[in-house]
C-alpha positions as YAML, in Angstrom:
chain: A
units: angstrom
residues:
- id: 1
  name: UNK
  ca: [63.48, -69.30, -133.05]
- id: 2
  name: UNK
  ca: [65.55, -66.61, -131.29]
- id: 3
  name: UNK
  ca: [62.38, -64.65, -130.50]
- id: 4
  name: UNK
  ca: [60.80, -67.73, -128.90]
- id: 5
  name: UNK
  ca: [63.95, -68.46, -126.92]
- id: 6
  name: UNK
  ca: [63.88, -64.91, -125.52]
- id: 7
  name: UNK
  ca: [60.18, -65.32, -124.68]
- id: 8
  name: UNK
  ca: [60.88, -68.60, -122.88]
- id: 9
  name: UNK
  ca: [63.80, -67.04, -121.00]
- id: 10
  name: UNK
  ca: [61.53, -64.26, -119.72]
- id: 11
  name: UNK
  ca: [58.95, -66.84, -118.63]
- id: 12
  name: UNK
  ca: [61.50, -69.14, -117.05]
- id: 13
  name: UNK
  ca: [63.56, -66.55, -115.22]
- id: 14
  name: UNK
  ca: [66.40, -67.82, -113.04]
- id: 15
  name: UNK
  ca: [65.59, -71.40, -112.13]
- id: 16
  name: UNK
  ca: [66.54, -72.35, -108.61]
- id: 17
  name: UNK
  ca: [66.79, -75.95, -107.52]
- id: 18
  name: UNK
  ca: [64.91, -75.55, -104.25]
- id: 19
  name: UNK
  ca: [62.11, -73.33, -102.96]
- id: 20
  name: UNK
  ca: [62.24, -71.46, -99.67]
- id: 21
  name: UNK
  ca: [61.26, -73.69, -96.76]
- id: 22
  name: UNK
  ca: [58.03, -73.33, -94.83]
- id: 23
  name: UNK
  ca: [57.39, -74.73, -91.37]
- id: 24
  name: UNK
  ca: [54.51, -77.02, -90.47]
- id: 25
  name: UNK
  ca: [53.04, -74.32, -88.22]
- id: 26
  name: UNK
  ca: [53.06, -71.82, -91.10]
- id: 27
  name: UNK
  ca: [51.29, -74.36, -93.31]
- id: 28
  name: UNK
  ca: [48.60, -74.84, -90.66]
- id: 29
  name: UNK
  ca: [48.15, -71.07, -90.26]
- id: 30
  name: UNK
  ca: [47.65, -70.65, -94.02]
- id: 31
  name: UNK
  ca: [45.19, -73.52, -94.13]
- id: 32
  name: UNK
  ca: [43.19, -72.15, -91.17]
- id: 33
  name: UNK
  ca: [42.89, -68.81, -93.00]
- id: 34
  name: UNK
  ca: [42.01, -70.19, -96.43]
- id: 35
  name: UNK
  ca: [41.00, -73.88, -96.21]
- id: 36
  name: UNK
  ca: [40.13, -74.71, -92.57]
- id: 37
  name: UNK
  ca: [38.44, -77.95, -93.61]
- id: 38
  name: UNK
  ca: [41.85, -79.33, -94.70]
- id: 39
  name: UNK
  ca: [43.61, -78.72, -91.37]
- id: 40
  name: UNK
  ca: [42.85, -82.21, -89.93]
- id: 41
  name: UNK
  ca: [44.30, -83.84, -93.04]
- id: 42
  name: UNK
  ca: [47.41, -81.63, -93.41]
- id: 43
  name: UNK
  ca: [49.94, -83.98, -91.83]
- id: 44
  name: UNK
  ca: [48.65, -86.98, -93.77]
- id: 45
  name: UNK
  ca: [48.82, -85.15, -97.08]
- id: 46
  name: UNK
  ca: [52.32, -83.89, -96.34]
- id: 47
  name: UNK
  ca: [53.51, -87.39, -95.44]
- id: 48
  name: UNK
  ca: [52.14, -88.72, -98.75]
- id: 49
  name: UNK
  ca: [53.95, -85.96, -100.69]
- id: 50
  name: UNK
  ca: [57.23, -86.51, -98.85]
- id: 51
  name: UNK
  ca: [57.09, -90.31, -99.23]
- id: 52
  name: UNK
  ca: [56.27, -90.06, -102.95]
- id: 53
  name: UNK
  ca: [58.99, -91.55, -105.19]
- id: 54
  name: UNK
  ca: [58.77, -88.40, -107.33]
- id: 55
  name: UNK
  ca: [60.81, -86.56, -104.70]
- id: 56
  name: UNK
  ca: [59.15, -83.19, -105.35]
- id: 57
  name: UNK
  ca: [58.36, -82.31, -101.73]
- id: 58
  name: UNK
  ca: [61.18, -82.62, -99.19]
- id: 59
  name: UNK
  ca: [61.20, -82.27, -95.42]
- id: 60
  name: UNK
  ca: [63.84, -81.16, -92.93]
- id: 61
  name: UNK
  ca: [63.21, -83.12, -89.72]
- id: 62
  name: UNK
  ca: [63.58, -80.83, -86.71]
- id: 63
  name: UNK
  ca: [61.49, -79.64, -83.77]
- id: 64
  name: UNK
  ca: [59.05, -78.05, -86.23]
- id: 65
  name: UNK
  ca: [59.35, -79.85, -89.54]
- id: 66
  name: UNK
  ca: [60.13, -77.58, -92.51]
- id: 67
  name: UNK
  ca: [59.06, -78.43, -96.06]
- id: 68
  name: UNK
  ca: [60.38, -77.25, -99.42]
- id: 69
  name: UNK
  ca: [59.92, -77.97, -103.14]
- id: 70
  name: UNK
  ca: [62.62, -79.67, -105.19]
- id: 71
  name: UNK
  ca: [62.15, -77.77, -108.48]
- id: 72
  name: UNK
  ca: [64.58, -80.01, -110.36]
- id: 73
  name: UNK
  ca: [62.40, -83.05, -109.66]
- id: 74
  name: UNK
  ca: [59.25, -81.03, -110.35]
- id: 75
  name: UNK
  ca: [60.39, -79.91, -113.80]
- id: 76
  name: UNK
  ca: [61.62, -83.40, -114.65]
- id: 77
  name: UNK
  ca: [58.25, -84.96, -113.80]
- id: 78
  name: UNK
  ca: [56.32, -82.13, -115.46]
- id: 79
  name: UNK
  ca: [58.29, -82.58, -118.68]
- id: 80
  name: UNK
  ca: [57.94, -86.37, -118.60]
- id: 81
  name: UNK
  ca: [54.16, -86.00, -118.27]
- id: 82
  name: UNK
  ca: [54.14, -83.43, -121.07]
- id: 83
  name: UNK
  ca: [56.09, -85.70, -123.41]
- id: 84
  name: UNK
  ca: [53.80, -88.63, -122.51]
- id: 85
  name: UNK
  ca: [50.78, -86.49, -123.43]
- id: 86
  name: UNK
  ca: [52.41, -85.70, -126.80]
- id: 87
  name: UNK
  ca: [52.92, -89.42, -127.38]
- id: 88
  name: UNK
  ca: [49.25, -90.04, -126.57]
- id: 89
  name: UNK
  ca: [48.11, -87.32, -128.96]
- id: 90
  name: UNK
  ca: [50.28, -88.59, -131.81]
- id: 91
  name: UNK
  ca: [50.11, -92.35, -131.36]
- id: 92
  name: UNK
  ca: [47.18, -93.11, -129.05]
- id: 93
  name: UNK
  ca: [46.69, -94.23, -125.43]
- id: 94
  name: UNK
  ca: [48.27, -97.68, -125.85]
- id: 95
  name: UNK
  ca: [51.49, -96.13, -127.11]
- id: 96
  name: UNK
  ca: [51.40, -93.71, -124.20]
- id: 97
  name: UNK
  ca: [51.07, -96.60, -121.75]
- id: 98
  name: UNK
  ca: [54.04, -98.38, -123.30]
- id: 99
  name: UNK
  ca: [56.11, -95.19, -123.39]
- id: 100
  name: UNK
  ca: [55.34, -94.35, -119.75]
- id: 101
  name: UNK
  ca: [56.42, -97.83, -118.66]
- id: 102
  name: UNK
  ca: [59.74, -97.56, -120.51]
- id: 103
  name: UNK
  ca: [60.20, -94.01, -119.17]
- id: 104
  name: UNK
  ca: [59.84, -95.26, -115.60]
- id: 105
  name: UNK
  ca: [62.66, -97.80, -116.11]
- id: 106
  name: UNK
  ca: [66.31, -97.34, -116.91]
- id: 107
  name: UNK
  ca: [66.32, -100.31, -119.30]
- id: 108
  name: UNK
  ca: [63.50, -102.76, -119.94]
- id: 109
  name: UNK
  ca: [63.02, -105.81, -122.15]
- id: 110
  name: UNK
  ca: [60.06, -105.99, -124.50]
- id: 111
  name: UNK
  ca: [58.56, -109.02, -122.74]
- id: 112
  name: UNK
  ca: [58.49, -107.08, -119.47]
- id: 113
  name: UNK
  ca: [56.83, -104.14, -121.22]
- id: 114
  name: UNK
  ca: [54.10, -106.45, -122.55]
- id: 115
  name: UNK
  ca: [53.48, -107.85, -119.07]
- id: 116
  name: UNK
  ca: [53.38, -104.46, -117.34]
- id: 117
  name: UNK
  ca: [51.22, -102.90, -120.06]
- id: 118
  name: UNK
  ca: [48.95, -105.96, -120.02]
- id: 119
  name: UNK
  ca: [49.21, -106.27, -123.79]
- id: 120
  name: UNK
  ca: [49.84, -109.26, -126.06]
- id: 121
  name: UNK
  ca: [53.56, -109.61, -126.78]
- id: 122
  name: UNK
  ca: [53.01, -108.99, -130.50]
- id: 123
  name: UNK
  ca: [51.12, -105.74, -129.87]
- id: 124
  name: UNK
  ca: [53.66, -104.49, -127.35]
- id: 125
  name: UNK
  ca: [56.51, -105.26, -129.74]
- id: 126
  name: UNK
  ca: [54.76, -103.38, -132.56]
- id: 127
  name: UNK
  ca: [54.21, -100.32, -130.36]
- id: 128
  name: UNK
  ca: [57.79, -100.37, -129.05]
- id: 129
  name: UNK
  ca: [59.27, -100.41, -132.53]
- id: 130
  name: UNK
  ca: [56.87, -97.70, -133.67]
- id: 131
  name: UNK
  ca: [58.11, -95.44, -130.86]
- id: 132
  name: UNK
  ca: [61.68, -96.46, -131.67]
- id: 133
  name: UNK
  ca: [61.26, -95.55, -135.36]
- id: 134
  name: UNK
  ca: [59.87, -92.14, -134.37]
- id: 135
  name: UNK
  ca: [62.84, -91.39, -132.10]
- id: 136
  name: UNK
  ca: [61.01, -91.68, -128.76]
- id: 137
  name: UNK
  ca: [62.89, -94.82, -127.68]
- id: 138
  name: UNK
  ca: [66.40, -96.19, -128.00]
- id: 139
  name: UNK
  ca: [67.23, -99.87, -128.44]
- id: 140
  name: UNK
  ca: [70.21, -101.72, -127.05]
- id: 141
  name: UNK
  ca: [71.01, -105.30, -128.02]
- id: 142
  name: UNK
  ca: [72.70, -107.62, -125.51]
- id: 143
  name: UNK
  ca: [74.02, -110.76, -127.22]
- id: 144
  name: UNK
  ca: [74.43, -113.87, -125.09]
- id: 145
  name: UNK
  ca: [76.59, -115.65, -127.69]
- id: 146
  name: UNK
  ca: [79.24, -114.51, -130.20]
- id: 147
  name: UNK
  ca: [77.11, -115.64, -133.18]
- id: 148
  name: UNK
  ca: [74.68, -112.71, -132.58]
- id: 149
  name: UNK
  ca: [71.72, -115.06, -132.86]
- id: 150
  name: UNK
  ca: [68.44, -113.11, -132.38]
- id: 151
  name: UNK
  ca: [66.98, -115.97, -130.33]
- id: 152
  name: UNK
  ca: [69.81, -115.52, -127.80]
- id: 153
  name: UNK
  ca: [69.71, -111.72, -127.73]
- id: 154
  name: UNK
  ca: [68.04, -109.41, -125.24]
- id: 155
  name: UNK
  ca: [66.45, -106.29, -126.74]
- id: 156
  name: UNK
  ca: [66.40, -103.53, -124.13]
- id: 157
  name: UNK
  ca: [64.55, -100.23, -124.56]
- id: 158
  name: UNK
  ca: [64.97, -96.91, -122.83]
- id: 159
  name: UNK
  ca: [63.60, -93.39, -123.29]
- id: 160
  name: UNK
  ca: [66.43, -90.87, -123.94]
- id: 161
  name: UNK
  ca: [64.79, -87.75, -122.50]
- id: 162
  name: UNK
  ca: [67.47, -85.29, -123.62]
- id: 163
  name: UNK
  ca: [67.30, -86.56, -127.20]
- id: 164
  name: UNK
  ca: [63.49, -86.46, -127.12]
- id: 165
  name: UNK
  ca: [63.55, -82.97, -125.61]
- id: 166
  name: UNK
  ca: [65.77, -81.57, -128.35]
- id: 167
  name: UNK
  ca: [63.75, -83.31, -131.07]
- id: 168
  name: UNK
  ca: [60.44, -81.91, -129.78]
- id: 169
  name: UNK
  ca: [61.90, -78.44, -129.25]
- id: 170
  name: UNK
  ca: [63.01, -78.39, -132.89]
- id: 171
  name: UNK
  ca: [59.54, -79.48, -134.02]
- id: 172
  name: UNK
  ca: [57.90, -76.82, -131.83]
- id: 173
  name: UNK
  ca: [60.13, -74.03, -133.11]
- id: 174
  name: UNK
  ca: [59.46, -74.98, -136.73]
- id: 175
  name: UNK
  ca: [55.71, -75.24, -136.11]
- id: 176
  name: UNK
  ca: [55.66, -71.86, -134.35]
- id: 177
  name: UNK
  ca: [57.55, -70.27, -137.25]
- id: 178
  name: UNK
  ca: [55.03, -71.75, -139.70]
- id: 179
  name: UNK
  ca: [52.06, -70.48, -137.66]
- id: 180
  name: UNK
  ca: [53.52, -66.98, -137.49]
- id: 181
  name: UNK
  ca: [54.20, -66.98, -141.25]
- id: 182
  name: UNK
  ca: [50.65, -68.15, -142.04]
- id: 183
  name: UNK
  ca: [49.14, -65.52, -139.72]
- id: 184
  name: UNK
  ca: [51.26, -62.78, -141.29]
- id: 185
  name: UNK
  ca: [50.22, -63.83, -144.82]
- id: 186
  name: UNK
  ca: [46.55, -64.03, -143.81]
- id: 187
  name: UNK
  ca: [46.62, -60.55, -142.27]
- id: 188
  name: UNK
  ca: [48.49, -59.13, -145.25]
- id: 189
  name: UNK
  ca: [45.89, -60.59, -147.61]
- id: 190
  name: UNK
  ca: [43.16, -58.80, -145.67]
- id: 191
  name: UNK
  ca: [45.16, -55.72, -144.63]
- id: 192
  name: UNK
  ca: [42.70, -53.31, -146.26]
- id: 193
  name: UNK
  ca: [39.72, -54.80, -144.42]
- id: 194
  name: UNK
  ca: [41.59, -54.99, -141.11]
- id: 195
  name: UNK
  ca: [42.61, -51.34, -141.41]
- id: 196
  name: UNK
  ca: [39.08, -50.32, -142.41]
- id: 197
  name: UNK
  ca: [37.62, -52.22, -139.45]
- id: 198
  name: UNK
  ca: [40.06, -50.61, -137.02]
- id: 199
  name: UNK
  ca: [39.23, -47.14, -138.33]
- id: 200
  name: UNK
  ca: [35.51, -47.90, -138.02]
- id: 201
  name: UNK
  ca: [35.94, -49.13, -134.43]
- id: 202
  name: UNK
  ca: [37.95, -46.01, -133.52]
- id: 203
  name: UNK
  ca: [35.31, -43.75, -135.09]
- id: 204
  name: UNK
  ca: [32.51, -45.54, -133.21]
- id: 205
  name: UNK
  ca: [34.33, -45.17, -129.87]
- id: 206
  name: UNK
  ca: [35.00, -41.49, -130.55]
- id: 207
  name: UNK
  ca: [31.35, -40.89, -131.48]
- id: 208
  name: UNK
  ca: [30.12, -42.65, -128.35]
- id: 209
  name: UNK
  ca: [32.48, -40.61, -126.17]
- id: 210
  name: UNK
  ca: [31.16, -37.43, -127.80]
- id: 211
  name: UNK
  ca: [27.56, -38.48, -127.24]
- id: 212
  name: UNK
  ca: [26.86, -38.83, -130.99]
- id: 213
  name: UNK
  ca: [25.01, -41.61, -132.76]
- id: 214
  name: UNK
  ca: [27.25, -44.35, -134.15]
- id: 215
  name: UNK
  ca: [24.57, -46.12, -136.21]
- id: 216
  name: UNK
  ca: [25.89, -44.90, -139.56]
- id: 217
  name: UNK
  ca: [29.46, -45.76, -138.67]
- id: 218
  name: UNK
  ca: [28.61, -49.42, -138.03]
- id: 219
  name: UNK
  ca: [27.83, -49.78, -141.75]
- id: 220
  name: UNK
  ca: [31.28, -48.66, -142.95]
- id: 221
  name: UNK
  ca: [31.94, -52.32, -143.88]
- id: 222
  name: UNK
  ca: [29.60, -54.07, -146.29]
- id: 223
  name: UNK
  ca: [28.07, -57.42, -145.35]
- id: 224
  name: UNK
  ca: [30.46, -59.28, -147.67]
- id: 225
  name: UNK
  ca: [33.44, -57.43, -146.18]
- id: 226
  name: UNK
  ca: [32.28, -58.28, -142.65]
- id: 227
  name: UNK
  ca: [31.93, -61.93, -143.65]
- id: 228
  name: UNK
  ca: [35.39, -62.02, -145.24]
- id: 229
  name: UNK
  ca: [36.94, -60.27, -142.26]
- id: 230
  name: UNK
  ca: [35.16, -62.65, -139.86]
- id: 231
  name: UNK
  ca: [36.60, -65.69, -141.64]
- id: 232
  name: UNK
  ca: [40.07, -64.13, -141.53]
- id: 233
  name: UNK
  ca: [39.90, -63.33, -137.81]
- id: 234
  name: UNK
  ca: [38.61, -66.80, -136.92]
- id: 235
  name: UNK
  ca: [41.61, -68.30, -138.70]
- id: 236
  name: UNK
  ca: [43.96, -65.86, -136.94]
- id: 237
  name: UNK
  ca: [42.39, -66.76, -133.58]
- id: 238
  name: UNK
  ca: [42.96, -70.47, -134.19]
- id: 239
  name: UNK
  ca: [46.56, -69.74, -135.16]
- id: 240
  name: UNK
  ca: [47.00, -67.71, -131.95]
- id: 241
  name: UNK
  ca: [45.65, -70.60, -129.85]
- id: 242
  name: UNK
  ca: [48.02, -72.99, -131.61]
- id: 243
  name: UNK
  ca: [50.92, -70.66, -130.88]
- id: 244
  name: UNK
  ca: [49.96, -70.48, -127.18]
- id: 245
  name: UNK
  ca: [49.95, -74.28, -127.03]
- id: 246
  name: UNK
  ca: [53.39, -74.38, -128.64]
- id: 247
  name: UNK
  ca: [54.73, -71.81, -126.18]
- id: 248
  name: UNK
  ca: [53.52, -74.04, -123.33]
- id: 249
  name: UNK
  ca: [55.41, -77.00, -124.84]
- id: 250
  name: UNK
  ca: [58.54, -74.92, -125.47]
- id: 251
  name: UNK
  ca: [58.50, -73.64, -121.88]
- id: 252
  name: UNK
  ca: [58.05, -77.14, -120.46]
- id: 253
  name: UNK
  ca: [60.87, -78.61, -122.56]
- id: 254
  name: UNK
  ca: [63.17, -75.63, -121.92]
- id: 255
  name: UNK
  ca: [62.54, -75.74, -118.15]
- id: 256
  name: UNK
  ca: [63.60, -79.41, -118.13]
- id: 257
  name: UNK
  ca: [66.92, -78.57, -119.78]
- id: 258
  name: UNK
  ca: [67.55, -75.58, -117.53]
- id: 259
  name: UNK
  ca: [66.64, -77.51, -114.39]
- id: 260
  name: UNK
  ca: [69.11, -80.26, -115.26]
- id: 261
  name: UNK
  ca: [71.90, -77.76, -115.97]
- id: 262
  name: UNK
  ca: [71.24, -75.78, -112.77]
...
């Protein structure tokens, strides 16, 4: 876990809340040099970005409008989208739709979720409680009467992003540790073949550089050894790809925390 945290810290660097500003004229000059076909649409696109409720692009109104990026808002929205994609992968698109609706609200009642998600009330309720049981939602009960009667109680849901972030980070760190352990065991099991293959590759390169034939060297591994080594390296490659995916998730979730602290 400490190794991954150091890796994320190197990737993240020092997070600033705002980018440097750039004037409208500078934007036009860059577009004319690289994307001249977009110049007529520049002002319209900028207005859409500035008016967006996401609040990622900001403008300073002066004689020559200057624009800058609000990195805090960017990382918040990026992480929200990343978490929503995790929900979709684990629970399906309907759960993602329900989660995204709750995420966009501070507090929301299950009937409202059903209406906004265009789902039957029973289905929406089932999905909400599934997400609640998995720790992706929190539930707050508002009782209208002292007798705590369920019929006179509002059930409000919200998505606690900090709690979700920490939960997913823990899962990612554990999964990354498991992948690294499996890869290490797999390479140790085939250490002799890996070493033999590396020595063969080095000998072939040396022979080619010396102008000698490398035909005999290519047969240093038997066909069964090549097959066994091929299976091992395919597994290692899949483990590497899984680790890269986890690093992406860890970076996204860590950026969100750092951006909110900054």
